[in-house]
All heavy atoms as TSV, in Angstrom:
chain	resi	resn	atom	element	x	y	z
A	1	MET	N	N	-83.471	-32.138	-203.760
A	1	MET	CA	C	-81.964	-31.793	-203.639
A	1	MET	C	C	-81.262	-33.086	-204.169
A	1	MET	O	O	-81.372	-34.184	-203.751
A	1	MET	CB	C	-81.575	-31.500	-202.272
A	1	MET	CG	C	-80.199	-31.394	-201.993
A	1	MET	SD	S	-79.948	-30.973	-200.232
A	1	MET	CE	C	-79.214	-29.343	-200.383
A	2	PRO	N	N	-80.400	-32.914	-205.217
A	2	PRO	CA	C	-79.726	-34.087	-205.762
A	2	PRO	C	C	-78.541	-34.605	-204.818
A	2	PRO	O	O	-77.965	-33.836	-204.217
A	2	PRO	CB	C	-78.999	-33.538	-207.047
A	2	PRO	CG	C	-79.018	-32.138	-206.832
A	2	PRO	CD	C	-80.163	-31.696	-205.990
A	3	ARG	N	N	-78.434	-35.941	-204.781
A	3	ARG	CA	C	-77.413	-36.545	-203.885
A	3	ARG	C	C	-76.145	-36.706	-204.755
A	3	ARG	O	O	-76.168	-36.976	-205.894
A	3	ARG	CB	C	-77.948	-37.775	-203.434
A	3	ARG	CG	C	-79.122	-37.772	-202.390
A	3	ARG	CD	C	-79.619	-39.040	-202.037
A	3	ARG	NE	N	-78.543	-40.231	-202.062
A	3	ARG	CZ	C	-79.022	-41.360	-201.707
A	3	ARG	NH1	N	-80.174	-41.752	-201.326
A	3	ARG	NH2	N	-78.013	-42.384	-201.852
A	4	SER	N	N	-75.134	-36.331	-204.050
A	4	SER	CA	C	-73.779	-36.604	-204.788
A	4	SER	C	C	-73.361	-37.979	-204.459
A	4	SER	O	O	-73.273	-38.491	-203.344
A	4	SER	CB	C	-72.740	-35.515	-204.306
A	4	SER	OG	O	-72.489	-35.718	-202.929
A	5	SER	N	N	-72.707	-38.699	-205.390
A	5	SER	CA	C	-72.379	-40.112	-205.255
A	5	SER	C	C	-70.747	-40.040	-204.996
A	5	SER	O	O	-70.042	-39.077	-205.420
A	5	SER	CB	C	-72.573	-40.916	-206.431
A	5	SER	OG	O	-71.926	-40.415	-207.592
A	6	GLU	N	N	-70.384	-40.913	-204.266
A	6	GLU	CA	C	-68.961	-41.093	-203.878
A	6	GLU	C	C	-68.182	-41.694	-204.998
A	6	GLU	O	O	-68.613	-42.590	-205.650
A	6	GLU	CB	C	-68.878	-41.881	-202.579
A	6	GLU	CG	C	-67.391	-41.945	-201.971
A	6	GLU	CD	C	-67.386	-42.576	-200.784
A	6	GLU	OE1	O	-68.373	-43.287	-200.295
A	6	GLU	OE2	O	-66.303	-42.618	-200.120
A	7	ARG	N	N	-66.998	-41.324	-205.272
A	7	ARG	CA	C	-66.229	-41.906	-206.339
A	7	ARG	C	C	-65.640	-43.270	-205.838
A	7	ARG	O	O	-65.550	-43.493	-204.648
A	7	ARG	CB	C	-64.859	-40.919	-206.660
A	7	ARG	CG	C	-65.450	-39.637	-207.084
A	7	ARG	CD	C	-65.675	-39.758	-208.576
A	7	ARG	NE	N	-66.008	-38.507	-209.242
A	7	ARG	CZ	C	-66.801	-38.412	-210.310
A	7	ARG	NH1	N	-67.237	-39.508	-210.952
A	7	ARG	NH2	N	-67.070	-37.293	-210.794
A	8	MET	N	N	-65.213	-44.077	-206.907
A	8	MET	CA	C	-64.919	-45.467	-206.648
A	8	MET	C	C	-63.585	-45.497	-205.808
A	8	MET	O	O	-63.466	-46.220	-204.811
A	8	MET	CB	C	-64.828	-46.185	-207.944
A	8	MET	CG	C	-64.593	-47.653	-207.772
A	8	MET	SD	S	-65.933	-48.376	-206.898
A	8	MET	CE	C	-65.877	-49.981	-207.698
A	9	LEU	N	N	-62.577	-44.875	-206.146
A	9	LEU	CA	C	-61.248	-45.035	-205.565
A	9	LEU	C	C	-61.228	-44.451	-204.164
A	9	LEU	O	O	-60.817	-45.119	-203.272
A	9	LEU	CB	C	-60.253	-44.275	-206.464
A	9	LEU	CG	C	-58.752	-44.505	-205.972
A	9	LEU	CD1	C	-58.360	-45.974	-206.045
A	9	LEU	CD2	C	-57.821	-43.652	-206.930
A	10	PRO	N	N	-61.825	-43.329	-203.911
A	10	PRO	CA	C	-61.849	-42.867	-202.520
A	10	PRO	C	C	-62.722	-43.816	-201.638
A	10	PRO	O	O	-62.500	-43.981	-200.376
A	10	PRO	CB	C	-62.531	-41.518	-202.586
A	10	PRO	CG	C	-62.206	-40.940	-203.976
A	10	PRO	CD	C	-62.254	-42.288	-204.815
A	11	ALA	N	N	-63.768	-44.418	-202.246
A	11	ALA	CA	C	-64.452	-45.455	-201.409
A	11	ALA	C	C	-63.730	-46.550	-201.106
A	11	ALA	O	O	-63.803	-47.204	-199.894
A	11	ALA	CB	C	-65.826	-45.820	-202.166
A	12	LEU	N	N	-62.979	-47.157	-202.025
A	12	LEU	CA	C	-62.097	-48.252	-201.749
A	12	LEU	C	C	-61.089	-47.951	-200.773
A	12	LEU	O	O	-60.700	-48.846	-199.858
A	12	LEU	CB	C	-61.463	-48.758	-203.009
A	12	LEU	CG	C	-62.365	-49.490	-204.024
A	12	LEU	CD1	C	-61.650	-49.787	-205.451
A	12	LEU	CD2	C	-62.679	-50.694	-203.440
A	13	GLU	N	N	-60.527	-46.750	-200.805
A	13	GLU	CA	C	-59.443	-46.390	-199.816
A	13	GLU	C	C	-60.029	-46.328	-198.388
A	13	GLU	O	O	-59.472	-46.701	-197.470
A	13	GLU	CB	C	-58.815	-45.104	-200.209
A	13	GLU	CG	C	-57.978	-45.048	-201.468
A	13	GLU	CD	C	-57.562	-43.713	-201.985
A	13	GLU	OE1	O	-57.950	-42.752	-201.432
A	13	GLU	OE2	O	-56.807	-43.686	-202.820
A	14	ALA	N	N	-61.340	-45.734	-198.268
A	14	ALA	CA	C	-61.968	-45.759	-197.015
A	14	ALA	C	C	-62.323	-46.905	-196.484
A	14	ALA	O	O	-62.103	-47.253	-195.302
A	14	ALA	CB	C	-63.263	-44.849	-197.153
A	15	SER	N	N	-62.695	-47.902	-197.347
A	15	SER	CA	C	-63.035	-49.315	-196.810
A	15	SER	C	C	-61.839	-50.171	-196.380
A	15	SER	O	O	-61.744	-50.714	-195.355
A	15	SER	CB	C	-63.876	-50.062	-197.813
A	15	SER	OG	O	-62.954	-50.276	-199.089
A	16	THR	N	N	-60.677	-49.721	-197.060
A	16	THR	CA	C	-59.421	-50.447	-196.791
A	16	THR	C	C	-58.908	-49.938	-195.355
A	16	THR	O	O	-58.469	-50.591	-194.584
A	16	THR	CB	C	-58.243	-50.115	-197.841
A	16	THR	OG1	O	-58.859	-50.703	-199.070
A	16	THR	CG2	C	-57.040	-50.836	-197.517
A	17	ARG	N	N	-59.101	-48.592	-195.228
A	17	ARG	CA	C	-58.572	-48.011	-193.957
A	17	ARG	C	C	-59.474	-48.553	-192.914
A	17	ARG	O	O	-59.009	-48.822	-191.786
A	17	ARG	CB	C	-58.906	-46.449	-194.199
A	17	ARG	CG	C	-57.777	-45.688	-193.576
A	17	ARG	CD	C	-57.884	-44.132	-193.681
A	17	ARG	NE	N	-59.181	-43.609	-194.187
A	17	ARG	CZ	C	-59.406	-43.232	-195.491
A	17	ARG	NH1	N	-58.528	-43.289	-196.308
A	17	ARG	NH2	N	-60.619	-42.754	-195.805
A	18	PHE	N	N	-60.803	-48.713	-193.085
A	18	PHE	CA	C	-61.625	-49.215	-191.983
A	18	PHE	C	C	-61.269	-50.654	-191.626
A	18	PHE	O	O	-61.209	-50.929	-190.498
A	18	PHE	CB	C	-63.076	-49.181	-192.535
A	18	PHE	CG	C	-64.098	-49.975	-191.580
A	18	PHE	CD1	C	-64.546	-49.388	-190.418
A	18	PHE	CD2	C	-64.504	-51.276	-191.913
A	18	PHE	CE1	C	-65.383	-49.898	-189.489
A	18	PHE	CE2	C	-65.331	-51.924	-191.005
A	18	PHE	CZ	C	-65.788	-51.264	-189.831
A	19	VAL	N	N	-60.940	-51.473	-192.681
A	19	VAL	CA	C	-60.592	-52.858	-192.303
A	19	VAL	C	C	-59.262	-52.954	-191.535
A	19	VAL	O	O	-59.021	-53.719	-190.633
A	19	VAL	CB	C	-60.580	-53.762	-193.537
A	19	VAL	CG1	C	-59.911	-55.150	-193.385
A	19	VAL	CG2	C	-62.012	-53.879	-194.221
A	20	ARG	N	N	-58.367	-52.117	-191.990
A	20	ARG	CA	C	-56.960	-51.947	-191.424
A	20	ARG	C	C	-57.079	-51.585	-189.900
A	20	ARG	O	O	-56.381	-52.015	-189.087
A	20	ARG	CB	C	-56.180	-51.020	-192.135
A	20	ARG	CG	C	-54.629	-51.181	-191.756
A	20	ARG	CD	C	-53.842	-50.209	-192.471
A	20	ARG	NE	N	-54.077	-50.132	-193.976
A	20	ARG	CZ	C	-54.279	-48.964	-194.604
A	20	ARG	NH1	N	-54.259	-47.791	-193.987
A	20	ARG	NH2	N	-54.494	-48.979	-195.899
A	21	ASN	N	N	-58.001	-50.695	-189.617
A	21	ASN	CA	C	-58.129	-50.221	-188.208
A	21	ASN	C	C	-59.217	-50.846	-187.417
A	21	ASN	O	O	-59.281	-50.558	-186.230
A	21	ASN	CB	C	-58.410	-48.665	-188.353
A	21	ASN	CG	C	-57.333	-47.898	-188.863
A	21	ASN	OD1	O	-56.187	-48.103	-188.545
A	21	ASN	ND2	N	-57.608	-46.981	-189.673
A	22	SER	N	N	-59.835	-51.857	-187.943
A	22	SER	CA	C	-60.862	-52.618	-187.167
A	22	SER	C	C	-60.457	-54.035	-186.855
A	22	SER	O	O	-60.346	-54.821	-187.732
A	22	SER	CB	C	-62.226	-52.607	-187.919
A	22	SER	OG	O	-63.133	-53.425	-187.327
A	23	ALA	N	N	-60.084	-54.236	-185.587
A	23	ALA	CA	C	-59.660	-55.564	-185.266
A	23	ALA	C	C	-60.743	-56.645	-185.463
A	23	ALA	O	O	-60.471	-57.712	-185.764
A	23	ALA	CB	C	-59.132	-55.568	-183.734
A	24	ARG	N	N	-61.931	-56.161	-185.222
A	24	ARG	CA	C	-63.038	-57.152	-185.154
A	24	ARG	C	C	-63.342	-57.722	-186.619
A	24	ARG	O	O	-63.427	-58.781	-186.845
A	24	ARG	CB	C	-64.344	-56.405	-184.778
A	24	ARG	CG	C	-65.313	-57.194	-184.385
A	24	ARG	CD	C	-66.583	-56.447	-183.804
A	24	ARG	NE	N	-67.266	-57.192	-182.799
A	24	ARG	CZ	C	-68.253	-56.815	-182.229
A	24	ARG	NH1	N	-68.594	-55.455	-182.243
A	24	ARG	NH2	N	-68.993	-57.568	-181.365
A	25	THR	N	N	-63.171	-56.583	-187.610
A	25	THR	CA	C	-63.322	-57.013	-189.007
A	25	THR	C	C	-62.184	-57.866	-189.527
A	25	THR	O	O	-62.366	-58.811	-190.261
A	25	THR	CB	C	-63.540	-55.723	-189.819
A	25	THR	OG1	O	-64.583	-54.915	-189.339
A	25	THR	CG2	C	-63.799	-56.052	-191.242
A	26	ARG	N	N	-60.999	-57.529	-189.065
A	26	ARG	CA	C	-59.865	-58.407	-189.512
A	26	ARG	C	C	-59.923	-59.746	-188.914
A	26	ARG	O	O	-59.657	-60.756	-189.674
A	26	ARG	CB	C	-58.430	-57.751	-189.068
A	26	ARG	CG	C	-58.058	-56.586	-189.939
A	26	ARG	CD	C	-56.776	-56.124	-189.433
A	26	ARG	NE	N	-56.991	-55.254	-188.287
A	26	ARG	CZ	C	-56.192	-55.259	-187.312
A	26	ARG	NH1	N	-55.026	-55.967	-187.256
A	26	ARG	NH2	N	-56.503	-54.516	-186.183
A	27	ARG	N	N	-60.433	-59.901	-187.785
A	27	ARG	CA	C	-60.607	-61.198	-187.115
A	27	ARG	C	C	-61.704	-62.069	-187.876
A	27	ARG	O	O	-61.514	-63.248	-188.171
A	27	ARG	CB	C	-61.082	-61.074	-185.773
A	27	ARG	CG	C	-61.002	-62.349	-184.919
A	27	ARG	CD	C	-61.270	-62.118	-183.399
A	27	ARG	NE	N	-61.205	-60.743	-183.213
A	27	ARG	CZ	C	-61.898	-59.966	-182.117
A	27	ARG	NH1	N	-62.479	-60.762	-181.333
A	27	ARG	NH2	N	-61.860	-58.755	-182.003
A	28	LEU	N	N	-62.755	-61.313	-188.355
A	28	LEU	CA	C	-63.764	-62.045	-189.010
A	28	LEU	C	C	-63.274	-62.394	-190.407
A	28	LEU	O	O	-63.590	-63.594	-190.862
A	28	LEU	CB	C	-65.048	-61.032	-189.188
A	28	LEU	CG	C	-66.149	-61.674	-190.038
A	28	LEU	CD1	C	-66.847	-62.796	-189.406
A	28	LEU	CD2	C	-67.167	-60.471	-190.285
A	29	LEU	N	N	-62.641	-61.509	-191.120
A	29	LEU	CA	C	-62.049	-61.991	-192.415
A	29	LEU	C	C	-60.994	-63.172	-192.279
A	29	LEU	O	O	-60.931	-64.056	-193.108
A	29	LEU	CB	C	-61.403	-60.845	-193.043
A	29	LEU	CG	C	-62.294	-59.706	-193.645
A	29	LEU	CD1	C	-61.601	-58.556	-193.969
A	29	LEU	CD2	C	-63.150	-60.309	-194.645
A	30	TYR	N	N	-60.267	-63.167	-191.224
A	30	TYR	CA	C	-59.311	-64.199	-190.937
A	30	TYR	C	C	-59.985	-65.510	-190.796
A	30	TYR	O	O	-59.756	-66.668	-191.417
A	30	TYR	CB	C	-58.378	-63.990	-189.757
A	30	TYR	CG	C	-57.656	-65.130	-189.375
A	30	TYR	CD1	C	-56.465	-65.426	-190.146
A	30	TYR	CD2	C	-57.874	-65.821	-188.293
A	30	TYR	CE1	C	-55.647	-66.456	-189.844
A	30	TYR	CE2	C	-57.110	-66.947	-187.826
A	30	TYR	CZ	C	-55.979	-67.205	-188.640
A	30	TYR	OH	O	-55.189	-68.183	-188.296
A	31	ARG	N	N	-61.012	-65.592	-189.924
A	31	ARG	CA	C	-61.773	-66.788	-189.664
A	31	ARG	C	C	-62.494	-67.239	-190.900
A	31	ARG	O	O	-62.490	-68.436	-191.226
A	31	ARG	CB	C	-62.908	-66.453	-188.556
A	31	ARG	CG	C	-62.236	-66.383	-187.227
A	31	ARG	CD	C	-63.318	-66.046	-186.166
A	31	ARG	NE	N	-62.693	-65.976	-184.880
A	31	ARG	CZ	C	-63.367	-65.730	-183.779
A	31	ARG	NH1	N	-64.728	-65.663	-183.835
A	31	ARG	NH2	N	-62.818	-65.672	-182.522
A	32	LEU	N	N	-62.991	-66.293	-191.708
A	32	LEU	CA	C	-63.722	-66.825	-192.969
A	32	LEU	C	C	-62.665	-67.414	-193.914
A	32	LEU	O	O	-62.908	-68.282	-194.552
A	32	LEU	CB	C	-64.337	-65.592	-193.619
A	32	LEU	CG	C	-65.765	-65.084	-192.882
A	32	LEU	CD1	C	-66.199	-63.733	-193.544
A	32	LEU	CD2	C	-66.683	-66.124	-193.084
A	33	SER	N	N	-61.481	-66.857	-194.008
A	33	SER	CA	C	-60.495	-67.351	-194.957
A	33	SER	C	C	-60.085	-68.699	-194.444
A	33	SER	O	O	-59.676	-69.535	-195.206
A	33	SER	CB	C	-59.355	-66.359	-195.120
A	33	SER	OG	O	-58.672	-66.162	-194.002
A	34	VAL	N	N	-59.890	-68.881	-193.132
A	34	VAL	CA	C	-59.422	-70.135	-192.575
A	34	VAL	C	C	-60.422	-71.244	-192.879
A	34	VAL	O	O	-60.088	-72.452	-193.123
A	34	VAL	CB	C	-59.143	-70.003	-191.076
A	34	VAL	CG1	C	-59.015	-71.406	-190.339
A	34	VAL	CG2	C	-57.898	-69.170	-190.738
A	35	PHE	N	N	-61.680	-70.919	-192.876
A	35	PHE	CA	C	-62.725	-71.939	-193.167
A	35	PHE	C	C	-62.826	-72.029	-194.827
A	35	PHE	O	O	-63.033	-73.213	-195.318
A	35	PHE	CB	C	-64.064	-71.466	-192.742
A	35	PHE	CG	C	-65.161	-72.358	-193.208
A	35	PHE	CD1	C	-65.426	-73.692	-192.580
A	35	PHE	CD2	C	-66.013	-71.927	-194.157
A	35	PHE	CE1	C	-66.372	-74.366	-193.147
A	35	PHE	CE2	C	-67.036	-72.703	-194.508
A	35	PHE	CZ	C	-67.383	-73.959	-194.104
A	36	ASP	N	N	-62.794	-71.001	-195.532
A	36	ASP	CA	C	-63.146	-70.948	-196.909
A	36	ASP	C	C	-62.081	-71.695	-197.735
A	36	ASP	O	O	-62.442	-72.377	-198.628
A	36	ASP	CB	C	-63.237	-69.444	-197.355
A	36	ASP	CG	C	-63.971	-69.465	-198.751
A	36	ASP	OD1	O	-64.884	-70.381	-199.021
A	36	ASP	OD2	O	-63.657	-68.614	-199.549
A	37	VAL	N	N	-60.747	-71.475	-197.442
A	37	VAL	CA	C	-59.714	-72.161	-198.356
A	37	VAL	C	C	-59.811	-73.566	-198.199
A	37	VAL	O	O	-59.888	-74.272	-199.302
A	37	VAL	CB	C	-58.374	-71.570	-197.889
A	37	VAL	CG1	C	-57.322	-72.286	-198.686
A	37	VAL	CG2	C	-58.277	-70.007	-198.199
A	38	PRO	N	N	-59.868	-74.261	-197.063
A	38	PRO	CA	C	-59.939	-75.751	-197.054
A	38	PRO	C	C	-61.237	-76.229	-197.743
A	38	PRO	O	O	-61.211	-77.286	-198.375
A	38	PRO	CB	C	-59.854	-76.078	-195.595
A	38	PRO	CG	C	-59.213	-74.738	-194.931
A	38	PRO	CD	C	-59.548	-73.763	-195.741
A	39	SER	N	N	-62.262	-75.559	-197.390
A	39	SER	CA	C	-63.548	-76.082	-198.018
A	39	SER	C	C	-63.601	-75.898	-199.542
A	39	SER	O	O	-64.136	-76.768	-200.090
A	39	SER	CB	C	-64.760	-75.239	-197.544
A	39	SER	OG	O	-64.763	-73.945	-197.759
A	40	SER	N	N	-62.934	-74.839	-199.969
A	40	SER	CA	C	-62.856	-74.820	-201.549
A	40	SER	C	C	-61.980	-75.844	-202.103
A	40	SER	O	O	-62.252	-76.375	-203.151
A	40	SER	CB	C	-62.313	-73.358	-201.960
A	40	SER	OG	O	-63.104	-72.400	-201.512
A	41	CYS	N	N	-60.883	-76.232	-201.321
A	41	CYS	CA	C	-60.078	-77.369	-201.797
A	41	CYS	C	C	-60.845	-78.684	-201.768
A	41	CYS	O	O	-60.663	-79.496	-202.827
A	41	CYS	CB	C	-58.895	-77.481	-200.821
A	41	CYS	SG	S	-57.650	-76.111	-201.050
A	42	LEU	N	N	-61.691	-78.886	-200.829
A	42	LEU	CA	C	-62.487	-80.197	-200.903
A	42	LEU	C	C	-63.467	-80.160	-202.042
A	42	LEU	O	O	-63.498	-81.237	-202.726
A	42	LEU	CB	C	-63.284	-80.140	-199.599
A	42	LEU	CG	C	-62.455	-80.505	-198.272
A	42	LEU	CD1	C	-63.312	-80.441	-197.012
A	42	LEU	CD2	C	-61.693	-81.980	-198.438
A	43	TRP	N	N	-64.081	-79.096	-202.329
A	43	TRP	CA	C	-64.983	-79.002	-203.629
A	43	TRP	C	C	-64.226	-79.273	-204.890
A	43	TRP	O	O	-64.607	-79.940	-205.820
A	43	TRP	CB	C	-65.684	-77.694	-203.596
A	43	TRP	CG	C	-66.931	-77.720	-202.658
A	43	TRP	CD1	C	-67.160	-77.026	-201.537
A	43	TRP	CD2	C	-68.082	-78.406	-202.848
A	43	TRP	NE1	N	-68.256	-77.333	-201.093
A	43	TRP	CE2	C	-68.979	-78.087	-201.795
A	43	TRP	CE3	C	-68.699	-79.271	-203.878
A	43	TRP	CZ2	C	-70.234	-78.684	-201.723
A	43	TRP	CZ3	C	-69.937	-79.855	-203.652
A	43	TRP	CH2	C	-70.628	-79.436	-202.673
A	44	ALA	N	N	-63.036	-78.744	-204.828
A	44	ALA	CA	C	-62.181	-78.887	-206.151
A	44	ALA	C	C	-61.667	-80.400	-206.194
A	44	ALA	O	O	-61.435	-80.832	-207.431
A	44	ALA	CB	C	-60.908	-77.924	-206.010
A	45	LEU	N	N	-61.551	-81.047	-205.154
A	45	LEU	CA	C	-61.010	-82.430	-205.238
A	45	LEU	C	C	-62.298	-83.371	-205.497
A	45	LEU	O	O	-62.002	-84.591	-205.630
A	45	LEU	CB	C	-60.293	-82.784	-203.932
A	45	LEU	CG	C	-58.878	-82.209	-203.844
A	45	LEU	CD1	C	-58.384	-82.424	-202.421
A	45	LEU	CD2	C	-58.085	-82.796	-204.962
A	46	LEU	N	N	-63.475	-82.988	-205.492
A	46	LEU	CA	C	-64.647	-83.857	-205.449
A	46	LEU	C	C	-64.633	-84.700	-206.721
A	46	LEU	O	O	-64.855	-85.897	-206.882
A	46	LEU	CB	C	-65.883	-83.164	-205.354
A	46	LEU	CG	C	-67.161	-83.950	-205.260
A	46	LEU	CD1	C	-67.076	-84.883	-203.985
A	46	LEU	CD2	C	-68.432	-82.978	-205.040
A	47	PRO	N	N	-64.392	-84.032	-207.889
A	47	PRO	CA	C	-64.250	-84.894	-209.266
A	47	PRO	C	C	-63.176	-85.967	-209.256
A	47	PRO	O	O	-63.342	-87.019	-209.790
A	47	PRO	CB	C	-63.982	-83.839	-210.299
A	47	PRO	CG	C	-64.442	-82.504	-209.733
A	47	PRO	CD	C	-64.155	-82.582	-208.296
A	48	VAL	N	N	-62.098	-85.662	-208.581
A	48	VAL	CA	C	-61.059	-86.562	-208.454
A	48	VAL	C	C	-61.408	-87.805	-207.683
A	48	VAL	O	O	-61.137	-88.870	-208.092
A	48	VAL	CB	C	-59.676	-85.971	-207.800
A	48	VAL	CG1	C	-58.605	-87.036	-207.697
A	48	VAL	CG2	C	-59.222	-84.880	-208.762
A	49	ILE	N	N	-62.061	-87.549	-206.528
A	49	ILE	CA	C	-62.593	-88.557	-205.672
A	49	ILE	C	C	-63.603	-89.410	-206.358
A	49	ILE	O	O	-63.662	-90.657	-206.399
A	49	ILE	CB	C	-63.131	-87.994	-204.356
A	49	ILE	CG1	C	-62.062	-87.361	-203.514
A	49	ILE	CG2	C	-63.868	-89.119	-203.553
A	49	ILE	CD1	C	-62.487	-86.502	-202.417
A	50	ALA	N	N	-64.627	-88.791	-207.129
A	50	ALA	CA	C	-65.555	-89.436	-207.959
A	50	ALA	C	C	-64.891	-90.368	-208.970
A	50	ALA	O	O	-65.358	-91.513	-209.175
A	50	ALA	CB	C	-66.436	-88.501	-208.574
A	51	HIS	N	N	-63.938	-89.919	-209.599
A	51	HIS	CA	C	-63.148	-90.748	-210.638
A	51	HIS	C	C	-62.364	-91.808	-210.000
A	51	HIS	O	O	-62.544	-93.049	-210.505
A	51	HIS	CB	C	-62.274	-89.865	-211.443
A	51	HIS	CG	C	-61.481	-90.646	-212.402
A	51	HIS	ND1	N	-62.067	-91.141	-213.647
A	51	HIS	CD2	C	-60.234	-91.080	-212.550
A	51	HIS	CE1	C	-61.146	-91.754	-214.363
A	51	HIS	NE2	N	-60.126	-91.733	-213.649
A	52	GLU	N	N	-61.572	-91.659	-208.930
A	52	GLU	CA	C	-60.645	-92.601	-208.479
A	52	GLU	C	C	-61.634	-93.702	-207.640
A	52	GLU	O	O	-61.351	-94.792	-207.774
A	52	GLU	CB	C	-59.646	-91.838	-207.438
A	52	GLU	CG	C	-58.825	-91.081	-208.256
A	52	GLU	CD	C	-57.869	-91.922	-209.249
A	52	GLU	OE1	O	-57.544	-92.932	-208.839
A	52	GLU	OE2	O	-57.594	-91.343	-210.290
A	53	ARG	N	N	-62.417	-93.201	-206.694
A	53	ARG	CA	C	-63.152	-94.162	-205.798
A	53	ARG	C	C	-64.303	-94.778	-206.449
A	53	ARG	O	O	-64.651	-95.938	-206.084
A	53	ARG	CB	C	-63.442	-93.424	-204.514
A	53	ARG	CG	C	-62.224	-93.046	-203.792
A	53	ARG	CD	C	-62.322	-93.314	-202.454
A	53	ARG	NE	N	-61.155	-93.048	-201.719
A	53	ARG	CZ	C	-61.131	-92.855	-200.452
A	53	ARG	NH1	N	-62.116	-92.890	-199.605
A	53	ARG	NH2	N	-59.922	-92.716	-199.897
A	54	LEU	N	N	-65.193	-94.019	-207.207
A	54	LEU	CA	C	-66.342	-94.538	-207.811
A	54	LEU	C	C	-66.086	-95.008	-209.172
A	54	LEU	O	O	-67.208	-95.602	-209.684
A	54	LEU	CB	C	-67.466	-93.401	-207.702
A	54	LEU	CG	C	-67.710	-92.888	-206.221
A	54	LEU	CD1	C	-68.672	-91.894	-206.292
A	54	LEU	CD2	C	-68.219	-94.075	-205.257
A	55	GLY	N	N	-65.119	-94.701	-209.900
A	55	GLY	CA	C	-64.946	-95.185	-211.224
A	55	GLY	C	C	-65.859	-94.399	-212.149
A	55	GLY	O	O	-66.109	-94.903	-213.177
A	56	LEU	N	N	-66.242	-93.160	-211.867
A	56	LEU	CA	C	-67.163	-92.379	-212.720
A	56	LEU	C	C	-66.285	-91.435	-213.697
A	56	LEU	O	O	-65.232	-91.054	-213.327
A	56	LEU	CB	C	-67.964	-91.490	-211.836
A	56	LEU	CG	C	-69.006	-92.196	-210.906
A	56	LEU	CD1	C	-69.792	-91.243	-210.071
A	56	LEU	CD2	C	-69.913	-93.087	-211.728
A	57	SER	N	N	-66.753	-91.195	-214.852
A	57	SER	CA	C	-66.291	-90.212	-215.687
A	57	SER	C	C	-67.144	-88.974	-215.709
A	57	SER	O	O	-68.155	-88.913	-215.035
A	57	SER	CB	C	-66.219	-90.725	-217.041
A	57	SER	OG	O	-67.478	-90.994	-217.675
A	58	SER	N	N	-66.755	-88.032	-216.518
A	58	SER	CA	C	-67.615	-86.808	-216.495
A	58	SER	C	C	-68.932	-86.911	-217.052
A	58	SER	O	O	-69.814	-86.046	-216.819
A	58	SER	CB	C	-66.797	-85.684	-217.124
A	58	SER	OG	O	-66.502	-86.030	-218.451
A	59	SER	N	N	-69.262	-87.925	-217.894
A	59	SER	CA	C	-70.470	-88.073	-218.490
A	59	SER	C	C	-71.342	-89.200	-217.796
A	59	SER	O	O	-72.516	-89.241	-218.182
A	59	SER	CB	C	-70.283	-88.541	-219.972
A	59	SER	OG	O	-69.617	-89.688	-220.047
A	60	GLN	N	N	-70.945	-89.711	-216.781
A	60	GLN	CA	C	-71.633	-90.664	-216.071
A	60	GLN	C	C	-72.373	-90.217	-214.890
A	60	GLN	O	O	-71.693	-89.204	-214.188
A	60	GLN	CB	C	-70.896	-91.913	-215.546
A	60	GLN	CG	C	-70.292	-92.743	-216.754
A	60	GLN	CD	C	-69.340	-93.808	-216.237
A	60	GLN	OE1	O	-68.592	-93.552	-215.307
A	60	GLN	NE2	N	-69.503	-95.045	-216.809
A	61	THR	N	N	-73.482	-90.671	-214.554
A	61	THR	CA	C	-74.162	-90.144	-213.327
A	61	THR	C	C	-74.283	-91.266	-212.328
A	61	THR	O	O	-74.469	-91.048	-211.129
A	61	THR	CB	C	-75.627	-89.764	-213.607
A	61	THR	OG1	O	-76.322	-90.777	-214.355
A	61	THR	CG2	C	-75.659	-88.543	-214.445
A	62	ASP	N	N	-74.129	-92.565	-212.690
A	62	ASP	CA	C	-74.203	-93.668	-211.798
A	62	ASP	C	C	-73.084	-94.568	-211.982
A	62	ASP	O	O	-72.387	-94.511	-213.048
A	62	ASP	CB	C	-75.529	-94.643	-212.127
A	62	ASP	CG	C	-76.727	-93.874	-211.664
A	62	ASP	OD1	O	-76.725	-93.016	-210.715
A	62	ASP	OD2	O	-77.801	-94.159	-212.385
A	63	SER	N	N	-72.732	-95.280	-211.020
A	63	SER	CA	C	-71.508	-96.147	-211.155
A	63	SER	C	C	-71.870	-97.347	-212.204
A	63	SER	O	O	-72.965	-97.765	-212.345
A	63	SER	CB	C	-71.132	-96.813	-209.784
A	63	SER	OG	O	-72.186	-97.546	-209.277
A	64	PRO	N	N	-70.831	-97.772	-212.919
A	64	PRO	CA	C	-70.939	-98.709	-213.988
A	64	PRO	C	C	-71.406	-100.086	-213.278
A	64	PRO	O	O	-70.887	-100.445	-212.198
A	64	PRO	CB	C	-69.735	-98.905	-214.565
A	64	PRO	CG	C	-68.680	-98.244	-213.661
A	64	PRO	CD	C	-69.346	-97.323	-212.793
A	65	THR	N	N	-72.300	-100.843	-213.944
A	65	THR	CA	C	-72.713	-102.024	-213.541
A	65	THR	C	C	-71.973	-103.351	-214.116
A	65	THR	O	O	-71.437	-103.181	-215.074
A	65	THR	CB	C	-74.233	-102.296	-213.719
A	65	THR	OG1	O	-74.405	-102.074	-215.124
A	65	THR	CG2	C	-75.081	-101.284	-212.969
């Protein structure tokens, strides 16, 4: 018996409805975003810190002697 696949738009609507009505899922997404945004900012600033504090350029692997 062939299985029928669900269409993309109705699946997205169903998942949005689930997240909107699930307090537990919303809380989890909130906690993840509160952690993820600051940690992404730290990773984005890593090259600036390497350049300013260590004096490295994009082609160097060790500090200059």
